[in-house]
C-alpha positions as CSV (number, residue, x, y, z in Angstrom):
1,M,-101.7,71.4,-201.9
2,T,-98.4,71.5,-203.7
3,T,-95.9,68.6,-203.5
4,P,-92.3,69.5,-202.6
5,A,-89.7,69.5,-205.4
6,T,-87.8,66.2,-205.6
7,T,-84.0,66.0,-205.6
8,S,-82.5,63.7,-208.2
9,V,-79.7,61.5,-206.9
10,I,-77.1,59.2,-208.3
11,I,-74.8,56.8,-206.4
12,I,-71.2,56.1,-207.4
13,D,-69.9,53.2,-205.3
14,D,-68.2,49.9,-206.3
15,H,-70.0,47.9,-203.5
16,P,-73.4,46.6,-204.9
17,L,-74.8,45.8,-201.4
18,F,-74.1,49.3,-200.2
19,R,-75.7,50.9,-203.3
20,K,-78.8,48.7,-202.7
21,G,-78.9,49.8,-199.0
22,V,-78.7,53.5,-199.9
23,S,-81.2,53.2,-202.7
24,Q,-83.7,51.6,-200.2
25,L,-83.1,54.5,-197.8
26,I,-83.6,57.0,-200.5
27,A,-86.9,55.3,-201.5
28,L,-88.2,56.1,-198.0
29,D,-88.3,59.8,-198.7
30,D,-90.6,61.2,-201.4
31,R,-88.4,64.3,-201.8
32,L,-85.5,62.2,-203.0
33,H,-85.4,60.3,-206.3
34,L,-82.7,57.9,-207.3
35,I,-82.1,58.2,-211.1
36,G,-78.9,56.2,-211.5
37,E,-76.1,54.1,-210.1
38,A,-72.5,53.6,-211.1
39,S,-69.9,51.0,-209.9
40,S,-66.8,53.0,-210.9
41,G,-65.6,56.6,-211.2
42,E,-65.4,56.4,-215.0
43,E,-69.0,55.1,-215.2
44,G,-70.1,57.7,-212.6
45,L,-68.6,60.6,-214.5
46,E,-70.4,59.6,-217.7
47,L,-73.7,59.0,-215.8
48,A,-73.4,62.4,-214.1
49,R,-72.8,64.2,-217.4
50,A,-75.8,62.4,-219.0
51,L,-78.3,62.8,-216.2
52,E,-77.2,66.0,-214.5
53,P,-78.4,65.0,-211.0
54,D,-79.0,67.5,-208.2
55,L,-77.0,65.3,-205.7
56,I,-74.2,62.8,-206.2
57,L,-73.3,60.3,-203.4
58,L,-69.6,59.3,-204.0
59,D,-67.4,56.6,-202.5
60,L,-63.7,57.4,-201.9
61,N,-62.1,54.0,-202.1
62,M,-62.8,52.5,-205.5
63,K,-60.8,50.4,-207.9
64,G,-59.5,52.2,-211.0
65,M,-60.4,55.9,-210.8
66,S,-60.3,56.9,-207.1
67,G,-63.0,58.9,-205.4
68,I,-60.8,62.0,-205.2
69,E,-60.0,61.7,-208.9
70,T,-63.7,61.2,-209.7
71,L,-64.6,64.2,-207.5
72,H,-62.0,66.3,-209.3
73,A,-63.3,65.2,-212.7
74,L,-66.9,66.0,-211.7
75,R,-65.9,69.5,-210.6
76,E,-63.9,70.0,-213.8
77,A,-67.0,69.0,-215.8
78,D,-68.7,72.1,-214.2
79,L,-71.8,70.2,-213.0
80,A,-74.2,72.0,-210.7
81,A,-74.7,68.9,-208.6
82,R,-73.8,68.9,-204.9
83,I,-71.4,66.1,-204.1
84,L,-71.5,64.1,-200.8
85,I,-68.7,61.7,-199.9
86,L,-69.8,58.4,-198.3
87,T,-66.8,56.5,-197.1
88,V,-65.4,54.2,-194.4
89,S,-62.3,56.5,-194.0
90,D,-62.1,58.9,-191.1
91,A,-58.5,59.7,-192.0
92,A,-57.7,63.4,-191.8
93,D,-55.8,63.3,-195.1
94,D,-58.8,61.8,-196.9
95,L,-61.2,64.3,-195.3
96,V,-59.1,67.4,-196.1
97,A,-58.4,66.2,-199.7
98,A,-62.1,65.6,-200.3
99,I,-63.2,69.0,-198.9
100,R,-60.4,70.9,-200.8
101,T,-61.3,69.1,-204.0
102,G,-64.8,70.4,-203.7
103,A,-67.0,68.0,-201.7
104,D,-70.1,69.5,-200.2
105,G,-70.1,67.0,-197.3
106,Y,-68.4,64.0,-195.9
107,L,-70.2,61.1,-194.2
108,L,-69.0,57.8,-192.7
109,K,-70.7,54.7,-193.9
110,D,-71.0,53.2,-190.4
111,M,-73.6,55.9,-189.5
112,E,-77.1,54.7,-188.4
113,P,-79.4,54.5,-191.4
114,E,-81.9,57.1,-190.0
115,R,-79.0,59.5,-189.4
116,L,-77.6,58.9,-192.8
117,L,-80.9,59.6,-194.5
118,E,-81.2,62.8,-192.4
119,H,-77.8,64.0,-193.6
120,I,-78.6,63.2,-197.2
121,R,-81.8,65.3,-196.8
122,Q,-79.7,68.1,-195.5
123,A,-77.3,67.9,-198.4
124,A,-80.3,67.9,-200.8
125,T,-81.6,71.2,-199.3
126,G,-78.2,72.8,-199.9
127,Q,-76.8,72.5,-196.4
128,M,-73.3,71.5,-195.5
129,T,-73.2,68.0,-193.9
130,L,-70.3,66.4,-192.0
131,S,-70.2,63.4,-189.7
132,P,-70.1,65.0,-186.2
133,Q,-66.9,63.3,-185.2
134,L,-65.1,64.6,-188.3
135,T,-65.7,68.3,-187.5
136,Q,-63.0,68.4,-184.9
137,I,-60.5,66.5,-187.2
138,L,-61.1,69.0,-190.0
139,A,-60.8,72.0,-187.6
140,Q,-57.5,70.6,-186.3
141,A,-56.2,70.2,-189.9
142,L,-57.2,73.8,-190.7
143,R,-55.6,75.1,-187.5
144,G,-52.2,74.3,-188.9
145,D,-52.2,77.7,-190.6
146,D,-52.9,80.8,-188.5
147,R,-55.5,82.7,-190.4
148,S,-57.1,84.6,-187.5
149,K,-55.5,87.9,-188.6
150,S,-57.3,87.5,-191.9
151,L,-60.6,87.9,-190.2
152,D,-59.9,91.6,-189.9
153,E,-59.8,91.8,-193.7
154,L,-63.4,90.7,-194.1
155,T,-66.1,93.3,-194.7
156,E,-69.2,93.3,-192.4
157,R,-71.2,91.8,-195.2
158,E,-68.6,89.0,-195.7
159,R,-68.7,88.3,-192.0
160,Q,-72.5,88.0,-192.2
161,I,-72.3,85.6,-195.0
162,L,-69.5,83.6,-193.3
163,R,-71.9,83.2,-190.3
164,Q,-74.6,81.9,-192.6
165,I,-72.2,79.4,-194.2
166,A,-71.3,78.2,-190.7
167,H,-75.0,77.3,-190.3
168,G,-74.8,75.2,-193.4
169,Y,-77.0,77.5,-195.6
170,S,-76.7,77.5,-199.4
171,N,-76.1,80.6,-201.5
172,K,-79.8,80.7,-202.4
173,M,-80.8,80.5,-198.7
174,I,-78.3,83.1,-197.7
175,A,-79.6,85.4,-200.5
176,R,-83.1,85.1,-199.2
177,K,-82.1,85.7,-195.5
178,L,-80.0,88.8,-196.3
179,D,-82.3,90.1,-199.1
180,I,-79.6,90.2,-201.7
181,T,-79.2,88.4,-205.0
182,E,-77.7,84.9,-205.2
183,G,-75.1,86.3,-207.6
184,T,-74.0,88.8,-205.0
185,V,-73.7,86.1,-202.4
186,K,-71.4,84.1,-204.8
187,V,-69.1,87.0,-205.3
188,H,-68.9,87.6,-201.5
189,V,-68.2,83.9,-200.9
190,K,-65.4,83.9,-203.5
191,N,-63.9,87.0,-201.9
192,L,-64.0,85.7,-198.3
193,L,-62.5,82.3,-199.3
194,H,-59.7,84.1,-201.0
195,K,-59.0,86.4,-198.0
196,L,-59.1,83.5,-195.5
197,G,-56.9,81.2,-197.8
198,L,-59.6,78.6,-197.9
199,R,-60.7,76.5,-200.8
200,S,-64.3,75.5,-200.1
201,R,-67.4,76.6,-198.2
202,V,-67.2,73.5,-196.0
203,E,-63.7,74.6,-194.9
204,A,-65.1,78.1,-194.3
205,A,-68.0,76.7,-192.2
206,V,-65.6,74.7,-190.0
207,W,-63.2,77.6,-189.7
208,A,-66.0,80.0,-188.9
209,L,-67.2,77.8,-186.0
210,E,-63.7,77.9,-184.6
211,H,-63.1,81.7,-185.0
212,L,-66.5,83.4,-184.9
213,G,-67.9,81.5,-181.9
């Protein structure tokens, strides 16, 4: 019997008690392995570069280097890690800024521990994850621009992939389902984001739920 692959995780948050709580949650799942903690954006960036984790849990409101600045720096460092925002802020501006800067998910800290662990597991498997009450906020923010006419510009394959993104599937999972290479999926995702004027697959997922039904 083979054991499932573990996902390496680091936490970047300036609240020691919250880091401890999340680390205890992660310890409950054999598929997740906490390999480091950082109390600031600067420290977190160095840690991420050194350890190259699979998943980064990042706070938004930190002293010094903010969560958005840290997120931007992590993306600029071209790390392969998925980045999940854990924050107390349900403000539309923070949500949209995080998603457009490249976050793979956005969760509120007041979530029940079991639900939080469930969402972390989802992120670890490559799925998009968003606190349920935030989906509508993001959809309303995206509704500010009328992109419905752009849907006609998508090829049938791009529409298929957009539907898979809406289900929260990663490029690897989409490639497997559609029997094409992961590289081909990446090209299609890049093209459909450009055509729809969107900056991330999370935006695309929310937009698709609004427009594809």
